[in-house]
py3Dmol code that shows the C-alpha trace and the ligand (Angstrom):
import py3Dmol

protein = """\
ATOM      1  CA  MET A   1      -0.047  -0.211   0.013  1.00  0.00           C
ATOM      2  CA  THR A   2       1.337   3.445  -0.856  1.00  0.00           C
ATOM      3  CA  THR A   3       1.653   6.166   1.684  1.00  0.00           C
ATOM      4  CA  LEU A   4      -1.322   7.757   0.050  1.00  0.00           C
ATOM      5  CA  GLU A   5      -3.502   4.563   0.042  1.00  0.00           C
ATOM      6  CA  SER A   6      -2.841   3.969   3.770  1.00  0.00           C
ATOM      7  CA  PHE A   7      -3.620   7.619   4.585  1.00  0.00           C
ATOM      8  CA  LEU A   8      -6.955   7.539   2.793  1.00  0.00           C
ATOM      9  CA  SER A   9      -8.091   4.427   4.308  1.00  0.00           C
ATOM     10  CA  GLU A  10      -7.084   5.591   7.887  1.00  0.00           C
ATOM     11  CA  LEU A  11      -8.856   9.063   6.947  1.00  0.00           C
ATOM     12  CA  GLU A  12     -12.225   7.149   6.303  1.00  0.00           C
ATOM     13  CA  ALA A  13     -12.101   5.838   9.767  1.00  0.00           C
ATOM     14  CA  VAL A  14     -11.527   9.240  11.388  1.00  0.00           C
ATOM     15  CA  ALA A  15     -14.845  10.497  13.071  1.00  0.00           C
ATOM     16  CA  THR A  16     -13.805  13.257  15.624  1.00  0.00           C
ATOM     17  CA  THR A  17     -11.524  16.207  15.141  1.00  0.00           C
ATOM     18  CA  ALA A  18      -9.303  14.893  17.898  1.00  0.00           C
ATOM     19  CA  ALA A  19      -8.680  11.764  15.809  1.00  0.00           C
ATOM     20  CA  LEU A  20      -8.148  14.076  12.776  1.00  0.00           C
ATOM     21  CA  ARG A  21      -5.528  15.943  14.674  1.00  0.00           C
ATOM     22  CA  GLU A  22      -3.648  12.758  15.606  1.00  0.00           C
ATOM     23  CA  LEU A  23      -3.726  11.593  11.749  1.00  0.00           C
ATOM     24  CA  ARG A  24      -2.216  14.943  10.843  1.00  0.00           C
ATOM     25  CA  SER A  25       0.404  14.475  13.057  1.00  0.00           C
ATOM     26  CA  LYS A  26       1.029  10.938  11.909  1.00  0.00           C
ATOM     27  CA  TYR A  27       1.651  12.096   8.469  1.00  0.00           C
ATOM     28  CA  LEU A  28       2.680  15.475   8.531  1.00  0.00           C
ATOM     29  CA  GLY A  29       4.176  15.991  11.975  1.00  0.00           C
ATOM     30  CA  LYS A  30       7.666  16.406  12.763  1.00  0.00           C
ATOM     31  CA  LYS A  31       8.166  12.815  13.222  1.00  0.00           C
ATOM     32  CA  GLY A  32       5.437  12.136  10.591  1.00  0.00           C
ATOM     33  CA  VAL A  33       5.675   9.536   7.728  1.00  0.00           C
ATOM     34  CA  LEU A  34       6.234  12.231   5.084  1.00  0.00           C
ATOM     35  CA  THR A  35       8.752  14.061   7.147  1.00  0.00           C
ATOM     36  CA  GLU A  36      10.759  10.954   7.494  1.00  0.00           C
ATOM     37  CA  GLN A  37      10.536  10.287   3.903  1.00  0.00           C
ATOM     38  CA  LEU A  38      12.052  13.755   3.130  1.00  0.00           C
ATOM     39  CA  LYS A  39      14.756  12.970   5.320  1.00  0.00           C
ATOM     40  CA  THR A  40      15.761  10.183   3.259  1.00  0.00           C
ATOM     41  CA  LEU A  41      16.247  12.458  -0.044  1.00  0.00           C
ATOM     42  CA  PRO A  42      19.936  13.450   0.758  1.00  0.00           C
ATOM     43  CA  SER A  43      20.831   9.794   0.284  1.00  0.00           C
ATOM     44  CA  LEU A  44      19.436   9.418  -3.121  1.00  0.00           C
ATOM     45  CA  ASP A  45      21.109  10.046  -6.321  1.00  0.00           C
ATOM     46  CA  PRO A  46      20.116  13.461  -7.876  1.00  0.00           C
ATOM     47  CA  HIS A  47      17.890  12.077 -10.453  1.00  0.00           C
ATOM     48  CA  HIS A  48      15.816  10.023  -8.008  1.00  0.00           C
ATOM     49  CA  ARG A  49      15.988  12.774  -5.569  1.00  0.00           C
ATOM     50  CA  ALA A  50      14.129  15.212  -7.899  1.00  0.00           C
ATOM     51  CA  VAL A  51      11.366  12.857  -8.905  1.00  0.00           C
ATOM     52  CA  PHE A  52      10.905  11.369  -5.353  1.00  0.00           C
ATOM     53  CA  GLY A  53      10.877  14.789  -3.681  1.00  0.00           C
ATOM     54  CA  ALA A  54       8.557  16.209  -6.084  1.00  0.00           C
ATOM     55  CA  SER A  55       6.155  13.205  -5.361  1.00  0.00           C
ATOM     56  CA  ILE A  56       6.374  13.490  -1.651  1.00  0.00           C
ATOM     57  CA  ASN A  57       5.735  17.239  -1.840  1.00  0.00           C
ATOM     58  CA  GLU A  58       2.718  16.513  -4.019  1.00  0.00           C
ATOM     59  CA  THR A  59       1.406  13.749  -1.725  1.00  0.00           C
ATOM     60  CA  LYS A  60       1.766  16.158   1.258  1.00  0.00           C
ATOM     61  CA  LYS A  61      -0.163  18.779  -0.498  1.00  0.00           C
ATOM     62  CA  TYR A  62      -2.932  16.402  -1.316  1.00  0.00           C
ATOM     63  CA  ILE A  63      -3.008  15.091   2.165  1.00  0.00           C
ATOM     64  CA  GLU A  64      -3.134  18.645   3.539  1.00  0.00           C
ATOM     65  CA  GLU A  65      -6.121  19.434   1.286  1.00  0.00           C
ATOM     66  CA  ARG A  66      -8.053  16.215   2.265  1.00  0.00           C
ATOM     67  CA  LEU A  67      -7.372  16.819   5.937  1.00  0.00           C
ATOM     68  CA  LYS A  68      -8.762  20.310   5.698  1.00  0.00           C
ATOM     69  CA  GLU A  69     -11.713  19.322   3.792  1.00  0.00           C
ATOM     70  CA  HIS A  70     -12.409  16.317   6.354  1.00  0.00           C
ATOM     71  CA  GLU A  71     -11.908  18.638   9.087  1.00  0.00           C
ATOM     72  CA  LYS A  72     -14.636  21.046   7.804  1.00  0.00           C
ATOM     73  CA  GLN A  73     -17.147  18.197   7.504  1.00  0.00           C
ATOM     74  CA  LEU A  74     -16.390  16.937  10.874  1.00  0.00           C
ATOM     75  CA  THR A  75     -16.665  20.418  12.475  1.00  0.00           C
ATOM     76  CA  SER A  76     -19.971  20.926  11.040  1.00  0.00           C
ATOM     77  CA  LYS A  77     -21.180  17.618  12.011  1.00  0.00           C
ATOM     78  CA  GLU A  78     -20.049  18.136  15.603  1.00  0.00           C
ATOM     79  CA  ILE A  79     -21.656  21.488  15.672  1.00  0.00           C
ATOM     80  CA  LYS A  80     -24.933  20.127  14.471  1.00  0.00           C
ATOM     81  CA  ALA A  81     -24.886  17.203  16.929  1.00  0.00           C
ATOM     82  CA  LYS A  82     -24.163  19.658  19.798  1.00  0.00           C
ATOM     83  CA  LEU A  83     -26.797  21.993  18.637  1.00  0.00           C
ATOM     84  CA  SER A  84     -29.428  19.218  18.502  1.00  0.00           C
ATOM     85  CA  LYS A  85     -28.303  17.854  21.885  1.00  0.00           C
ATOM     86  CA  GLU A  86     -28.871  21.381  23.377  1.00  0.00           C
ATOM     87  CA  LYS A  87     -31.971  22.089  21.769  1.00  0.00           C
ATOM     88  CA  ILE A  88     -34.739  23.810  23.703  1.00  0.00           C
ATOM     89  CA  ASP A  89     -38.374  23.130  22.768  1.00  0.00           C
ATOM     90  CA  ILE A  90     -39.617  26.618  22.881  1.00  0.00           C
ATOM     91  CA  THR A  91     -43.145  25.361  21.844  1.00  0.00           C
ATOM     92  CA  LEU A  92     -43.549  23.915  25.532  1.00  0.00           C
ATOM     93  CA  PRO A  93     -45.759  25.959  27.679  1.00  0.00           C
ATOM     94  CA  GLY A  94     -43.697  27.754  30.217  1.00  0.00           C
ATOM     95  CA  TYR A  95     -43.889  27.517  34.184  1.00  0.00           C
ATOM     96  CA  TYR A  96     -46.249  30.410  35.112  1.00  0.00           C
ATOM     97  CA  LYS A  97     -45.849  31.776  38.684  1.00  0.00           C
ATOM     98  CA  LYS A  98     -48.797  33.930  39.771  1.00  0.00           C
ATOM     99  CA  PRO A  99     -47.607  37.197  41.236  1.00  0.00           C
ATOM    100  CA  GLY A 100     -48.868  37.798  44.790  1.00  0.00           C
ATOM    101  CA  GLY A 101     -51.442  40.328  45.417  1.00  0.00           C
ATOM    102  CA  ARG A 102     -52.479  42.530  48.301  1.00  0.00           C
ATOM    103  CA  HIS A 103     -55.057  41.524  50.667  1.00  0.00           C
ATOM    104  CA  PRO A 104     -58.397  43.570  50.211  1.00  0.00           C
ATOM    105  CA  VAL A 105     -58.206  44.823  53.842  1.00  0.00           C
ATOM    106  CA  THR A 106     -54.555  46.090  53.012  1.00  0.00           C
ATOM    107  CA  ILE A 107     -55.849  47.686  49.813  1.00  0.00           C
ATOM    108  CA  ILE A 108     -58.780  49.475  51.765  1.00  0.00           C
ATOM    109  CA  LEU A 109     -56.380  50.510  54.545  1.00  0.00           C
ATOM    110  CA  ALA A 110     -53.848  52.109  52.085  1.00  0.00           C
ATOM    111  CA  GLU A 111     -56.765  53.846  50.500  1.00  0.00           C
ATOM    112  CA  ILE A 112     -58.286  55.394  53.562  1.00  0.00           C
ATOM    113  CA  THR A 113     -54.911  56.248  54.841  1.00  0.00           C
ATOM    114  CA  ASP A 114     -54.090  58.135  51.693  1.00  0.00           C
ATOM    115  CA  ILE A 115     -57.179  60.238  52.011  1.00  0.00           C
ATOM    116  CA  PHE A 116     -56.512  61.302  55.427  1.00  0.00           C
ATOM    117  CA  VAL A 117     -52.879  61.903  54.860  1.00  0.00           C
ATOM    118  CA  SER A 118     -53.995  64.096  51.906  1.00  0.00           C
ATOM    119  CA  MET A 119     -56.059  66.113  54.444  1.00  0.00           C
ATOM    120  CA  GLY A 120     -53.064  66.793  56.758  1.00  0.00           C
ATOM    121  CA  PHE A 121     -53.582  63.786  59.106  1.00  0.00           C
ATOM    122  CA  SER A 122     -50.561  61.914  60.679  1.00  0.00           C
ATOM    123  CA  ILE A 123     -50.423  58.191  61.395  1.00  0.00           C
ATOM    124  CA  GLU A 124     -50.285  56.833  64.933  1.00  0.00           C
ATOM    125  CA  GLU A 125     -50.037  53.379  66.433  1.00  0.00           C
ATOM    126  CA  GLY A 126     -50.696  51.665  69.833  1.00  0.00           C
ATOM    127  CA  PRO A 127     -50.361  48.302  71.311  1.00  0.00           C
ATOM    128  CA  GLU A 128     -52.735  45.579  70.612  1.00  0.00           C
ATOM    129  CA  VAL A 129     -52.310  44.239  74.398  1.00  0.00           C
ATOM    130  CA  GLU A 130     -53.723  47.214  76.185  1.00  0.00           C
ATOM    131  CA  SER A 131     -54.206  48.080  79.682  1.00  0.00           C
ATOM    132  CA  ASP A 132     -57.702  48.425  81.302  1.00  0.00           C
ATOM    133  CA  TYR A 133     -57.151  51.955  81.760  1.00  0.00           C
ATOM    134  CA  TYR A 134     -56.369  52.874  78.152  1.00  0.00           C
ATOM    135  CA  ASN A 135     -58.919  50.641  76.657  1.00  0.00           C
ATOM    136  CA  PHE A 136     -61.660  51.742  79.168  1.00  0.00           C
ATOM    137  CA  GLU A 137     -61.170  53.824  82.145  1.00  0.00           C
ATOM    138  CA  ALA A 138     -59.397  56.800  80.328  1.00  0.00           C
ATOM    139  CA  LEU A 139     -62.224  56.692  77.589  1.00  0.00           C
ATOM    140  CA  ASN A 140     -64.889  57.288  80.346  1.00  0.00           C
ATOM    141  CA  ILE A 141     -65.885  53.567  80.396  1.00  0.00           C
ATOM    142  CA  PRO A 142     -65.442  52.962  84.230  1.00  0.00           C
ATOM    143  CA  GLN A 143     -65.606  49.489  85.849  1.00  0.00           C
ATOM    144  CA  ASN A 144     -69.194  48.123  85.836  1.00  0.00           C
ATOM    145  CA  HIS A 145     -70.333  50.725  83.361  1.00  0.00           C
ATOM    146  CA  PRO A 146     -72.871  49.048  81.113  1.00  0.00           C
ATOM    147  CA  ALA A 147     -71.028  50.279  78.184  1.00  0.00           C
ATOM    148  CA  ARG A 148     -68.336  47.551  78.959  1.00  0.00           C
ATOM    149  CA  ASP A 149     -70.860  45.047  77.776  1.00  0.00           C
ATOM    150  CA  MET A 150     -71.056  46.604  74.336  1.00  0.00           C
ATOM    151  CA  GLN A 151     -67.776  45.080  73.504  1.00  0.00           C
ATOM    152  CA  ASP A 152     -67.200  41.465  74.469  1.00  0.00           C
ATOM    153  CA  THR A 153     -63.541  41.764  75.829  1.00  0.00           C
ATOM    154  CA  PHE A 154     -60.715  39.291  75.758  1.00  0.00           C
ATOM    155  CA  TYR A 155     -59.068  39.592  79.140  1.00  0.00           C
ATOM    156  CA  ILE A 156     -55.399  38.621  79.512  1.00  0.00           C
ATOM    157  CA  ASP A 157     -54.759  35.675  81.788  1.00  0.00           C
ATOM    158  CA  SER A 158     -55.550  36.031  85.328  1.00  0.00           C
ATOM    159  CA  ASN A 159     -57.654  39.155  84.848  1.00  0.00           C
ATOM    160  CA  VAL A 160     -60.614  36.791  84.052  1.00  0.00           C
ATOM    161  CA  GLY A 161     -63.456  37.456  86.188  1.00  0.00           C
ATOM    162  CA  SER A 162     -61.467  39.698  88.452  1.00  0.00           C
ATOM    163  CA  ASN A 163     -62.189  43.188  89.634  1.00  0.00           C
ATOM    164  CA  ARG A 164     -58.938  44.750  88.880  1.00  0.00           C
ATOM    165  CA  SER A 165     -59.061  47.769  86.825  1.00  0.00           C
ATOM    166  CA  GLY A 166     -56.621  50.655  85.778  1.00  0.00           C
ATOM    167  CA  ASP A 167     -53.073  49.822  84.816  1.00  0.00           C
ATOM    168  CA  ASP A 168     -53.416  46.483  86.662  1.00  0.00           C
ATOM    169  CA  ALA A 169     -55.535  44.660  84.254  1.00  0.00           C
ATOM    170  CA  PHE A 170     -54.706  43.965  80.449  1.00  0.00           C
ATOM    171  CA  VAL A 171     -57.102  43.172  77.669  1.00  0.00           C
ATOM    172  CA  LEU A 172     -56.689  42.654  73.906  1.00  0.00           C
ATOM    173  CA  ARG A 173     -57.741  46.231  72.959  1.00  0.00           C
ATOM    174  CA  THR A 174     -61.581  46.037  71.693  1.00  0.00           C
ATOM    175  CA  HIS A 175     -61.190  49.122  69.750  1.00  0.00           C
ATOM    176  CA  THR A 176     -58.628  51.639  68.406  1.00  0.00           C
ATOM    177  CA  SER A 177     -59.885  54.554  70.600  1.00  0.00           C
ATOM    178  CA  PRO A 178     -56.990  53.929  73.396  1.00  0.00           C
ATOM    179  CA  VAL A 179     -54.642  55.290  71.028  1.00  0.00           C
ATOM    180  CA  GLN A 180     -56.444  58.685  71.272  1.00  0.00           C
ATOM    181  CA  ILE A 181     -55.503  58.608  75.082  1.00  0.00           C
ATOM    182  CA  ARG A 182     -51.932  57.553  74.440  1.00  0.00           C
ATOM    183  CA  VAL A 183     -51.181  60.276  71.863  1.00  0.00           C
ATOM    184  CA  MET A 184     -52.928  63.022  73.680  1.00  0.00           C
ATOM    185  CA  LYS A 185     -50.845  62.174  76.857  1.00  0.00           C
ATOM    186  CA  ASN A 186     -47.819  62.321  74.838  1.00  0.00           C
ATOM    187  CA  SER A 187     -48.468  65.557  72.975  1.00  0.00           C
ATOM    188  CA  SER A 188     -50.317  68.782  73.081  1.00  0.00           C
ATOM    189  CA  PRO A 189     -52.908  70.282  70.699  1.00  0.00           C
ATOM    190  CA  PRO A 190     -53.441  70.886  67.820  1.00  0.00           C
ATOM    191  CA  LEU A 191     -53.724  67.282  66.798  1.00  0.00           C
ATOM    192  CA  ARG A 192     -54.814  65.520  63.766  1.00  0.00           C
ATOM    193  CA  PHE A 193     -54.163  61.899  63.286  1.00  0.00           C
ATOM    194  CA  ILE A 194     -55.544  58.420  62.347  1.00  0.00           C
ATOM    195  CA  ALA A 195     -54.737  55.368  64.126  1.00  0.00           C
ATOM    196  CA  PRO A 196     -55.191  52.027  62.130  1.00  0.00           C
ATOM    197  CA  GLY A 197     -54.656  48.749  63.610  1.00  0.00           C
ATOM    198  CA  LYS A 198     -56.007  45.396  64.786  1.00  0.00           C
ATOM    199  CA  VAL A 199     -58.681  44.839  67.384  1.00  0.00           C
ATOM    200  CA  TYR A 200     -60.130  42.012  69.200  1.00  0.00           C
ATOM    201  CA  ARG A 201     -63.719  40.975  70.478  1.00  0.00           C
ATOM    202  CA  CYS A 202     -64.954  37.801  71.767  1.00  0.00           C
ATOM    203  CA  ASP A 203     -67.472  37.429  68.975  1.00  0.00           C
ATOM    204  CA  SER A 204     -67.706  35.128  65.771  1.00  0.00           C
ATOM    205  CA  ASP A 205     -70.181  34.642  63.111  1.00  0.00           C
ATOM    206  CA  ILE A 206     -70.782  35.755  59.404  1.00  0.00           C
ATOM    207  CA  SER A 207     -70.505  39.530  60.257  1.00  0.00           C
ATOM    208  CA  HIS A 208     -68.148  39.339  63.205  1.00  0.00           C
ATOM    209  CA  SER A 209     -64.549  38.194  63.538  1.00  0.00           C
ATOM    210  CA  PRO A 210     -62.673  37.959  67.045  1.00  0.00           C
ATOM    211  CA  MET A 211     -59.871  40.072  65.138  1.00  0.00           C
ATOM    212  CA  PHE A 212     -60.770  42.841  62.686  1.00  0.00           C
ATOM    213  CA  HIS A 213     -59.192  46.112  61.898  1.00  0.00           C
ATOM    214  CA  GLN A 214     -60.395  49.513  62.725  1.00  0.00           C
ATOM    215  CA  ILE A 215     -59.247  53.185  61.966  1.00  0.00           C
ATOM    216  CA  GLU A 216     -59.519  55.748  64.698  1.00  0.00           C
ATOM    217  CA  GLY A 217     -59.432  59.374  64.032  1.00  0.00           C
ATOM    218  CA  LEU A 218     -58.731  62.433  66.246  1.00  0.00           C
ATOM    219  CA  VAL A 219     -58.752  66.271  65.724  1.00  0.00           C
ATOM    220  CA  VAL A 220     -58.026  68.526  68.543  1.00  0.00           C
ATOM    221  CA  ASP A 221     -57.614  72.233  68.182  1.00  0.00           C
ATOM    222  CA  LYS A 222     -59.319  75.517  69.180  1.00  0.00           C
ATOM    223  CA  ASP A 223     -62.826  76.167  67.869  1.00  0.00           C
ATOM    224  CA  ILE A 224     -63.555  72.593  66.472  1.00  0.00           C
ATOM    225  CA  SER A 225     -67.098  72.044  65.855  1.00  0.00           C
ATOM    226  CA  PHE A 226     -69.544  69.384  64.921  1.00  0.00           C
ATOM    227  CA  ALA A 227     -69.847  71.048  61.542  1.00  0.00           C
ATOM    228  CA  ASN A 228     -66.123  70.300  61.031  1.00  0.00           C
ATOM    229  CA  LEU A 229     -66.727  66.808  61.823  1.00  0.00           C
ATOM    230  CA  LYS A 230     -69.719  66.455  59.552  1.00  0.00           C
ATOM    231  CA  GLY A 231     -67.722  68.161  56.738  1.00  0.00           C
ATOM    232  CA  LEU A 232     -64.718  65.953  57.280  1.00  0.00           C
ATOM    233  CA  LEU A 233     -66.598  62.662  57.113  1.00  0.00           C
ATOM    234  CA  GLU A 234     -68.743  63.660  54.266  1.00  0.00           C
ATOM    235  CA  GLY A 235     -65.732  64.424  52.227  1.00  0.00           C
ATOM    236  CA  PHE A 236     -63.946  61.247  53.202  1.00  0.00           C
ATOM    237  CA  LEU A 237     -66.874  58.864  52.367  1.00  0.00           C
ATOM    238  CA  ARG A 238     -67.477  60.749  49.161  1.00  0.00           C
ATOM    239  CA  LYS A 239     -63.770  60.007  48.119  1.00  0.00           C
ATOM    240  CA  VAL A 240     -64.181  56.326  49.066  1.00  0.00           C
ATOM    241  CA  PHE A 241     -67.681  55.553  47.602  1.00  0.00           C
ATOM    242  CA  GLY A 242     -68.386  58.188  45.127  1.00  0.00           C
ATOM    243  CA  PRO A 243     -69.177  61.936  44.989  1.00  0.00           C
ATOM    244  CA  ASP A 244     -72.866  61.474  45.170  1.00  0.00           C
ATOM    245  CA  VAL A 245     -73.108  59.173  48.176  1.00  0.00           C
ATOM    246  CA  PRO A 246     -75.527  60.641  50.554  1.00  0.00           C
ATOM    247  CA  VAL A 247     -74.314  60.855  54.083  1.00  0.00           C
ATOM    248  CA  ARG A 248     -76.413  61.305  57.253  1.00  0.00           C
ATOM    249  CA  LEU A 249     -75.753  61.660  61.096  1.00  0.00           C
ATOM    250  CA  ARG A 250     -77.923  59.905  63.625  1.00  0.00           C
ATOM    251  CA  PRO A 251     -77.786  60.754  67.409  1.00  0.00           C
ATOM    252  CA  SER A 252     -76.107  57.838  69.355  1.00  0.00           C
ATOM    253  CA  PHE A 253     -74.140  57.307  72.432  1.00  0.00           C
ATOM    254  CA  PHE A 254     -70.368  56.680  73.058  1.00  0.00           C
ATOM    255  CA  PRO A 255     -69.135  57.084  76.586  1.00  0.00           C
ATOM    256  CA  PHE A 256     -66.012  59.132  75.234  1.00  0.00           C
ATOM    257  CA  THR A 257     -67.841  61.522  72.944  1.00  0.00           C
ATOM    258  CA  GLU A 258     -70.702  64.074  73.653  1.00  0.00           C
ATOM    259  CA  PRO A 259     -72.746  64.402  71.558  1.00  0.00           C
ATOM    260  CA  SER A 260     -72.051  61.172  69.796  1.00  0.00           C
ATOM    261  CA  ALA A 261     -73.414  60.205  66.302  1.00  0.00           C
ATOM    262  CA  GLU A 262     -73.797  57.226  64.175  1.00  0.00           C
ATOM    263  CA  VAL A 263     -72.617  57.947  60.491  1.00  0.00           C
ATOM    264  CA  ASP A 264     -74.685  56.252  57.933  1.00  0.00           C
ATOM    265  CA  MET A 265     -74.389  56.293  54.042  1.00  0.00           C
ATOM    266  CA  GLY A 266     -76.957  55.749  51.349  1.00  0.00           C
ATOM    267  CA  CYS A 267     -76.821  51.965  50.574  1.00  0.00           C
ATOM    268  CA  TYR A 268     -74.177  51.418  47.981  1.00  0.00           C
ATOM    269  CA  PHE A 269     -75.930  48.245  46.662  1.00  0.00           C
ATOM    270  CA  CYS A 270     -79.674  49.476  46.070  1.00  0.00           C
ATOM    271  CA  LYS A 271     -78.860  53.198  45.883  1.00  0.00           C
ATOM    272  CA  GLY A 272     -81.385  53.968  48.867  1.00  0.00           C
ATOM    273  CA  SER A 273     -84.493  51.998  47.518  1.00  0.00           C
ATOM    274  CA  GLY A 274     -83.979  49.184  50.111  1.00  0.00           C
ATOM    275  CA  CYS A 275     -82.410  45.875  49.949  1.00  0.00           C
ATOM    276  CA  ARG A 276     -80.899  42.797  51.903  1.00  0.00           C
ATOM    277  CA  VAL A 277     -77.816  44.531  52.722  1.00  0.00           C
ATOM    278  CA  CYS A 278     -79.480  47.798  54.215  1.00  0.00           C
ATOM    279  CA  LYS A 279     -82.314  45.717  55.498  1.00  0.00           C
ATOM    280  CA  GLY A 280     -84.904  47.714  53.647  1.00  0.00           C
ATOM    281  CA  THR A 281     -83.783  51.134  55.156  1.00  0.00           C
ATOM    282  CA  GLY A 282     -81.694  52.417  52.270  1.00  0.00           C
ATOM    283  CA  TRP A 283     -79.085  53.401  54.693  1.00  0.00           C
ATOM    284  CA  ILE A 284     -75.852  51.647  56.025  1.00  0.00           C
ATOM    285  CA  GLU A 285     -74.107  52.302  59.232  1.00  0.00           C
ATOM    286  CA  ILE A 286     -70.459  53.116  58.668  1.00  0.00           C
ATOM    287  CA  MET A 287     -68.911  54.566  61.661  1.00  0.00           C
ATOM    288  CA  GLY A 288     -69.230  56.063  65.030  1.00  0.00           C
ATOM    289  CA  ALA A 289     -68.249  59.603  65.736  1.00  0.00           C
ATOM    290  CA  GLY A 290     -68.665  62.595  68.096  1.00  0.00           C
ATOM    291  CA  MET A 291     -67.243  65.592  69.903  1.00  0.00           C
ATOM    292  CA  VAL A 292     -64.674  64.388  72.355  1.00  0.00           C
ATOM    293  CA  ASP A 293     -66.220  64.415  75.883  1.00  0.00           C
ATOM    294  CA  PRO A 294     -64.722  66.916  78.491  1.00  0.00           C
ATOM    295  CA  ARG A 295     -64.150  63.946  80.850  1.00  0.00           C
ATOM    296  CA  VAL A 296     -61.694  62.529  78.235  1.00  0.00           C
ATOM    297  CA  PHE A 297     -59.858  65.712  77.991  1.00  0.00           C
ATOM    298  CA  ASN A 298     -59.755  65.917  81.658  1.00  0.00           C
ATOM    299  CA  ASN A 299     -58.187  62.600  81.847  1.00  0.00           C
ATOM    300  CA  VAL A 300     -55.217  63.619  79.658  1.00  0.00           C
ATOM    301  CA  GLY A 301     -54.975  67.207  81.147  1.00  0.00           C
ATOM    302  CA  TYR A 302     -56.316  69.307  78.389  1.00  0.00           C
ATOM    303  CA  ASP A 303     -57.958  72.521  78.910  1.00  0.00           C
ATOM    304  CA  THR A 304     -61.675  72.308  77.989  1.00  0.00           C
ATOM    305  CA  ASN A 305     -61.998  76.024  77.946  1.00  0.00           C
ATOM    306  CA  GLN A 306     -59.245  76.440  75.169  1.00  0.00           C
ATOM    307  CA  TYR A 307     -59.659  73.160  73.109  1.00  0.00           C
ATOM    308  CA  SER A 308     -62.406  70.970  71.495  1.00  0.00           C
ATOM    309  CA  GLY A 309     -62.248  68.222  69.318  1.00  0.00           C
ATOM    310  CA  PHE A 310     -63.932  65.382  67.430  1.00  0.00           C
ATOM    311  CA  ALA A 311     -63.166  61.593  67.063  1.00  0.00           C
ATOM    312  CA  PHE A 312     -64.295  58.838  64.811  1.00  0.00           C
ATOM    313  CA  GLY A 313     -63.980  55.220  64.439  1.00  0.00           C
ATOM    314  CA  MET A 314     -64.701  52.774  61.628  1.00  0.00           C
ATOM    315  CA  GLY A 315     -64.177  49.102  60.818  1.00  0.00           C
ATOM    316  CA  ILE A 316     -62.037  48.505  57.758  1.00  0.00           C
ATOM    317  CA  GLU A 317     -63.463  44.971  56.945  1.00  0.00           C
ATOM    318  CA  ARG A 318     -66.964  46.504  56.828  1.00  0.00           C
ATOM    319  CA  ILE A 319     -65.854  49.233  54.444  1.00  0.00           C
ATOM    320  CA  ALA A 320     -64.050  46.519  52.157  1.00  0.00           C
ATOM    321  CA  SER A 321     -67.338  44.489  52.412  1.00  0.00           C
ATOM    322  CA  LEU A 322     -69.462  47.328  51.214  1.00  0.00           C
ATOM    323  CA  LYS A 323     -67.048  48.367  48.397  1.00  0.00           C
ATOM    324  CA  TYR A 324     -66.403  44.820  47.141  1.00  0.00           C
ATOM    325  CA  GLY A 325     -69.814  43.274  48.072  1.00  0.00           C
ATOM    326  CA  ILE A 326     -68.450  40.610  50.400  1.00  0.00           C
ATOM    327  CA  ASP A 327     -71.105  39.034  52.790  1.00  0.00           C
ATOM    328  CA  ASP A 328     -69.035  37.019  54.951  1.00  0.00           C
ATOM    329  CA  ILE A 329     -66.267  38.448  57.040  1.00  0.00           C
ATOM    330  CA  ARG A 330     -64.611  35.052  57.508  1.00  0.00           C
ATOM    331  CA  LEU A 331     -63.591  35.029  53.812  1.00  0.00           C
ATOM    332  CA  TYR A 332     -60.809  37.653  54.988  1.00  0.00           C
ATOM    333  CA  TYR A 333     -58.953  35.529  57.125  1.00  0.00           C
ATOM    334  CA  GLU A 334     -59.124  32.026  55.515  1.00  0.00           C
ATOM    335  CA  GLY A 335     -56.271  32.644  52.970  1.00  0.00           C
ATOM    336  CA  ASP A 336     -58.335  31.061  50.210  1.00  0.00           C
ATOM    337  CA  LEU A 337     -56.529  31.954  46.953  1.00  0.00           C
ATOM    338  CA  ARG A 338     -59.596  31.813  44.940  1.00  0.00           C
ATOM    339  CA  PHE A 339     -60.974  34.670  47.105  1.00  0.00           C
ATOM    340  CA  LEU A 340     -57.773  36.568  47.395  1.00  0.00           C
ATOM    341  CA  ARG A 341     -56.912  36.447  43.850  1.00  0.00           C
ATOM    342  CA  GLN A 342     -60.045  38.671  42.966  1.00  0.00           C
ATOM    343  CA  PHE A 343     -58.507  41.880  44.324  1.00  0.00           C
TER     344      PHE A 343
END
"""
ligand_1 = """\
14
DAH
N -64.597 52.793 69.322
C -65.820 52.618 68.898
C -66.215 51.084 68.713
O -65.206 50.472 68.629
C -66.047 53.356 67.593
C -66.055 54.747 67.934
C -67.216 55.569 67.972
C -64.831 55.572 67.837
C -67.156 57.009 68.198
C -64.706 56.943 68.003
C -66.011 57.621 68.356
O -63.737 57.622 68.141
O -65.967 58.895 68.476
O -67.282 50.739 68.644
"""
view = py3Dmol.view(width=600, height=400)
view.addModel(protein, "pdb")
view.setStyle({"model": 0}, {"cartoon": {"style": "trace"}})
view.addModel(ligand_1, "xyz")
view.setStyle({"model": 1}, {"stick": {}})
view.zoomTo()
view.show()
């Protein structure tokens, strides 16, 4: 077999670029077959040397060309194989992760907060475990006052059934009104703030939850009147429920306000004609409010000859329920994604 024949038969078996490199060095390398042949030239007589030399060079050239050609084919084959191995099927549907959403209570709370902040109110907070003093006493709800029965209180631990009161006894706050006392004790008028937060009552059914959210509001300054209260709450409710919503104040009672009022708005569902939600009255009770009782001012050391003020308190779930048409308060706390994804 000639050098060329053996090269060609070996070339046929080469299937990778690595094997090709080996073959190249076997024939054309420093110690390759052709290099060795060239080394024999000086020992030949001049005539044979010329013929043999020319033939080696021609073979070398030919081998080089074949190697190049083969390399080209191999490289493109290898690229094709790599591409098909790493192929991604972009027709497969992707994995979709639903983005999280805000809870309806959070949405309404943010909306309400924004409205009051735009009217110059600041935001205050108070503890959820509250002393009897702040939750009741200072708000003019003394021990054994019938108003304590209005709110089914969770007492903390050993206070159950005890007659302890004042700073001694602790409760889960039944409303956000104690924040009024805390802020007034720590600062002086003029005051204008809201206090959102969780409150707790021992009550559970379709419209009551042992934990829910309230927003308290307090304004204290010189010459604050009931008309200011009415104007503010009307403006607020129209921002939340639309510019045409009718608002009315009904006389009511709260120990910490005098006079007190229940604030109603025209039924959001039947527009006042009477339905199941408003129990046929056309009106929906939306919050409690009133002028701060002088006894409360006395408790925090404010001069009632100089200052007056109003307060209000509303349930956030109640407002969210009216806005979104939710008829069972328990839905807010069950964490059911089918419910939560609707907001
Ligand atoms: N704290 C009352 C409640 O939870 C709501 C309330 C009524 C708050 C009248 C007030 C107010 O500030 O003036 O039922």
